[in-house]
C-alpha positions in Angstrom: 17.0 112.2 117.5 17.0 115.9 118.4 19.8 118.1 117.3 22.2 118.8 120.2 22.4 122.3 121.8 24.8 124.5 120.0 24.6 122.4 116.9 23.9 125.3 114.6 27.3 126.8 115.5 29.0 123.4 115.1 27.2 122.9 111.7 28.5 126.2 110.4 32.0 125.3 111.5 31.7 122.0 109.7 30.4 123.6 106.5 33.2 126.2 106.7 35.8 123.4 107.2 34.6 121.7 104.0 34.1 125.0 102.2 31.1 124.0 100.0 31.3 126.5 97.1 28.4 128.5 95.5 25.4 126.3 96.0 22.5 126.2 98.4 21.1 123.4 100.6 17.4 122.8 99.7 14.8 121.8 102.3 17.1 122.6 105.2 15.2 122.2 108.5 15.9 121.5 112.2 16.0 119.3 114.2 16.3 116.5 111.6 17.3 117.6 108.2 18.1 116.1 104.8 19.6 117.3 101.6 17.4 115.9 98.8 19.0 115.8 95.3 22.5 116.5 96.7 24.4 118.2 93.8 27.5 116.0 93.8 28.6 114.2 90.6 28.1 110.5 90.8 26.8 110.7 94.4 25.9 107.2 95.3 22.5 107.9 96.9 20.0 110.3 95.4 18.4 111.3 98.8 21.3 110.7 101.1 20.4 111.6 104.8 22.9 114.0 106.3 24.0 112.4 109.7 22.9 114.0 112.9 26.2 115.5 113.9 28.1 116.9 115.7 27.1 115.7 119.1 29.0 114.9 122.3 29.1 111.3 121.2 30.2 112.1 117.6 32.3 115.3 117.5 33.8 116.8 114.3 37.3 115.6 115.5 36.2 112.1 114.8 36.2 112.7 111.1 39.7 111.7 109.8 39.1 113.4 106.5 35.5 113.1 105.2 32.3 112.6 107.3 31.4 109.7 105.0 33.4 106.5 105.2 35.2 105.5 102.0 34.0 108.7 100.3 36.8 110.9 98.8 37.0 114.3 100.3 37.3 115.8 96.8 33.5 115.3 96.5 33.1 117.9 99.2 35.5 120.5 97.7 35.4 121.6 94.1 37.7 124.6 94.5 41.2 122.8 94.2 42.5 122.9 90.7 45.7 122.7 88.7 46.8 125.3 86.1 49.8 124.6 83.8 52.5 127.3 84.1 52.9 129.8 81.3 54.9 133.0 81.0 51.9 135.1 81.9 52.1 133.5 85.4 55.7 134.5 86.0 55.0 137.3 88.6 52.5 135.1 90.5 54.9 132.2 90.5 57.8 134.3 91.7 55.7 135.9 94.4 54.6 132.4 95.6 58.3 131.3 95.7 59.3 134.4 97.6 56.7 133.9 100.3 57.0 130.1 100.4 57.9 128.1 103.5 60.3 125.8 101.7 61.6 127.5 98.5 65.1 128.6 97.5 66.1 131.1 94.9 66.7 128.2 92.4 62.9 127.9 92.1 62.5 131.4 90.7 61.6 131.4 87.0 64.7 133.3 86.0 66.9 130.6 87.4 64.8 127.7 86.0 64.7 129.1 82.5 68.4 129.6 81.9 68.5 126.1 80.5 64.9 126.0 79.1 66.3 124.6 75.8 67.3 121.4 77.6 64.0 120.5 79.2 60.3 120.4 78.2 58.9 122.5 81.1 55.6 121.3 82.6 55.5 123.2 85.8 52.2 123.4 87.5 50.3 125.8 89.8 47.9 124.7 92.6 44.9 127.0 93.2 42.4 126.8 95.9 39.5 128.8 94.5 41.5 131.8 93.1 44.3 131.6 95.7 47.6 130.2 94.6 48.7 127.9 97.4 51.6 126.0 95.8 53.7 125.8 92.7 55.4 122.6 91.4 58.5 123.0 89.2 58.4 120.2 86.6 59.4 118.9 83.2 58.2 116.2 80.9 60.3 113.1 80.1 58.4 110.9 77.6 55.2 109.9 79.5 56.7 110.7 82.9 56.3 114.0 84.7 59.3 114.8 87.0 60.2 117.5 89.4 62.2 119.8 87.1 65.1 117.9 85.5 67.4 120.9 85.8 67.0 121.2 89.6 68.3 119.1 92.5 64.9 119.4 94.2 61.4 120.8 93.6 58.2 119.2 94.8 55.3 121.2 96.1 56.6 124.7 96.9 54.2 125.7 99.6 52.6 128.9 100.8 51.5 129.3 104.4 48.0 128.1 103.5 49.2 124.8 102.1 48.2 122.5 104.9 47.8 118.8 105.5 44.3 118.6 104.0 45.2 120.9 101.2 48.2 118.6 100.4 45.9 115.6 100.0 43.7 117.5 97.7 46.6 119.0 95.8 48.2 115.6 95.1 44.8 114.2 94.0 44.3 117.1 91.7 47.8 116.8 90.3 47.3 113.2 89.5 44.0 113.8 87.8 45.5 116.7 85.7 48.5 114.6 84.6 46.4 111.5 83.9 44.2 113.6 81.6 47.3 114.9 79.7 48.6 111.3 79.0 51.2 111.1 81.8 51.7 107.6 83.2 53.8 108.4 86.3 55.2 111.3 88.3 58.6 111.5 90.0 58.7 114.0 92.8 61.9 115.4 94.5 60.7 117.2 97.6 62.8 120.1 99.0 65.0 118.6 101.8 63.9 119.7 105.3 67.1 121.8 105.9 65.8 124.4 103.4 62.5 124.8 105.1 61.9 128.1 106.9 59.1 126.4 108.9 58.1 122.7 108.8 56.7 121.9 105.3 56.4 118.1 104.9 52.7 117.9 104.2 53.5 116.7 100.7 55.4 113.7 102.1 52.3 112.5 103.9 50.1 113.2 100.8 52.4 111.3 98.5 52.4 108.4 101.0 48.6 108.4 101.1 48.5 108.4 97.3 50.7 105.3 97.1 54.0 106.9 96.1 57.2 104.9 96.6 60.6 106.0 97.7 62.7 105.0 94.7 65.9 107.0 95.3 67.7 108.4 98.4 71.0 110.3 98.2 72.9 111.4 101.3 74.3 114.9 101.7 76.6 116.1 104.5 75.4 119.1 106.5 76.9 121.2 109.3 74.3 122.5 111.8 75.6 125.9 112.7 74.0 126.1 116.1 75.5 122.8 117.2 78.7 122.2 115.4 80.8 119.2 116.3 84.0 120.8 115.3 86.8 119.6 113.0 88.5 116.3 113.2 92.2 116.3 114.4 93.4 115.9 110.8 91.2 118.7 109.5 92.5 121.1 112.2 96.0 120.3 111.1 95.3 121.1 107.4 93.5 124.3 108.2 96.4 125.4 110.3 98.8 124.5 107.6 97.0 126.6 105.0 97.2 129.6 107.4 101.0 129.1 107.9 101.5 128.9 104.2 99.8 132.2 103.8 96.8 131.2 101.7 94.4 134.1 101.2 90.6 133.7 100.6 88.6 136.3 98.9 85.4 136.6 96.7 85.9 136.7 92.9 84.2 137.0 89.6 86.9 134.9 87.7 84.4 132.2 86.7 86.4 131.1 83.7 89.5 130.3 85.7 87.7 128.4 88.4 85.4 126.4 86.1 88.4 125.3 84.1 89.9 123.9 87.4 86.5 122.3 88.2 86.1 120.7 84.8 89.6 119.3 84.8 89.0 117.8 88.2 85.7 116.2 87.4 87.0 114.8 84.1 89.9 113.3 86.0 87.9 111.8 88.9 84.5 110.9 87.4 84.8 111.4 83.7 82.0 114.1 83.6 81.9 117.8 83.1 80.2 120.3 85.4 76.5 120.8 85.0 77.1 124.6 84.5 79.5 126.3 82.1 81.5 129.3 83.1 79.2 131.5 81.0 76.1 130.1 82.7 77.6 130.6 86.1 78.5 134.2 85.3 75.0 134.8 83.9 73.3 133.3 87.0 75.5 135.1 89.4 74.6 138.4 87.7 70.9 137.5 88.2 71.3 136.4 91.8 74.4 138.3 93.1 73.3 137.9 96.8 72.8 134.1 96.4 75.6 132.9 94.1 79.2 133.7 95.0 82.6 132.4 94.0 85.4 132.1 96.7 89.0 131.6 95.6 92.1 130.7 97.5 95.4 132.3 96.3 99.0 131.9 97.4 100.5 135.2 96.2 99.4 135.3 92.5 98.7 131.6 92.1 95.1 130.3 92.1 94.9 127.2 94.2 91.3 126.4 94.8 87.7 127.6 94.7 84.2 127.1 96.1 80.9 128.2 94.6 78.2 128.8 97.1 74.5 129.0 96.7 72.8 130.9 99.6 69.2 130.4 100.6 67.4 131.7 103.7 68.3 128.6 105.8 71.4 127.1 104.0 74.7 128.0 102.6 75.3 125.2 100.0 78.7 124.4 98.4 77.7 123.8 94.7 81.2 123.3 93.4 84.5 122.6 95.2 87.7 122.4 93.2 91.5 122.6 93.6 94.7 122.2 91.7 97.4 119.8 92.9 99.4 122.4 94.8 96.2 123.6 96.5 95.5 120.0 97.8 99.0 119.8 99.2 98.7 122.9 101.4 94.9 122.7 102.3 93.6 125.5 100.1 90.0 124.1 100.1 90.2 123.8 103.8 91.1 127.5 104.1 88.0 128.4 102.1 85.6 126.1 104.0 87.0 127.4 107.3 86.5 130.9 106.1 82.9 130.2 105.1 81.9 128.3 108.3 83.4 131.0 110.6 82.6 134.2 108.7 79.7 133.6 106.3 77.2 131.4 108.1 75.9 133.7 110.8 72.5 134.2 109.2 71.9 130.6 108.1 71.1 127.4 110.0 73.1 125.0 107.9 76.2 124.6 105.7 75.5 121.9 103.2 78.3 120.1 101.2 76.0 118.3 98.8 75.6 114.5 98.1 78.3 111.9 98.1 76.4 109.2 96.3 76.2 107.9 92.7 74.1 105.3 90.9 70.8 106.9 92.1 71.9 106.7 95.8 73.0 103.0 95.7 76.8 103.8 95.8 78.4 105.8 98.6 81.8 107.5 98.0 83.1 106.7 101.5 86.3 108.8 101.1 84.3 111.8 100.0 81.7 111.6 102.7 84.4 111.1 105.4 86.1 114.2 104.1 82.9 116.2 104.6 82.3 114.7 108.0 85.7 115.8 109.1 84.3 119.4 109.2 81.6 118.3 111.6 79.0 117.5 108.9 76.3 114.8 109.3 73.7 113.3 107.0 70.8 114.9 105.2 68.7 112.8 102.8 67.6 114.0 99.3 64.7 111.8 98.3 62.8 110.9 95.1 59.2 109.5 95.1 57.6 107.7 92.2 53.8 107.6 91.8 52.2 105.5 89.1 49.1 107.2 87.8 
């Protein structure tokens, strides 16, 4: 069979697509060519005949991943590799996060390391040749690797060059690396789509292809700023009441006063303390003053309520919401949320209240989610995927 016209150009395109690194092809000749002694490890046939392609009847687009059925694409690409994070990689890590399609400021090393004493960090970096195309915040928990235990989400923090094929290779390389270090499973918490600057769900497909299972799904409540539904009738009433009472909303640095309110509220309702202490919030707000802010509602000199917000390029997220009894009676939290939605969300796509679930997503706090929905919020899922390796 003669090689089709223009095949040389097609062949170069194919070779470029698979990016064979640093070795030559012996005994290459047209129109029929073979690659004796093909230099792949464990290649099944010593003198495998390279197919006559592409042709009008067998275009490159017919290849789903690899030109050889049941043959992993990793055999055609040796450049993808995983490097464990260490402090010498900090600038490269932070640069990748800053340029990423799906990162938030919480994935910078300065934020991740404020509680480094609580977790065994096992963050990973994905390189394609010498190009860093993704970072993976992670921690080790026994023989399980997890998206970092101190973060709500993590997953593959992707550069613009992290594409569908790269994601398949990256997950395969991650599994190989973790298996070699004695890890038995990996739990991945992808960054929810509302935080993506551009679509970045290649890792979801790659995890699916690798056999990962969805093992947890929490639901958050999110207000889409471009298409707000508006407040419920009851919410309008409480917002108006707070205005009539003279509640004033302003930014503050009084972290100790607010976190005392938040701690008392959480202990009363759920029997738990806040994840962060007042000192930690003050420290983090000092590191990220444009991202972390505290908003307090006062009636004259009385502190009634507060909301801590985390700002990312796409989302203004309510990290903590707390109020004293008097504040609940006159709608102090409503005054703060109304102020944020109408005055502080012009440069973001979403306002996110956070999840309303417990018991790993199996129990929904119906009163809490209804309260959030009364502001016009609707559901966004925060998922966890488990991959046995």
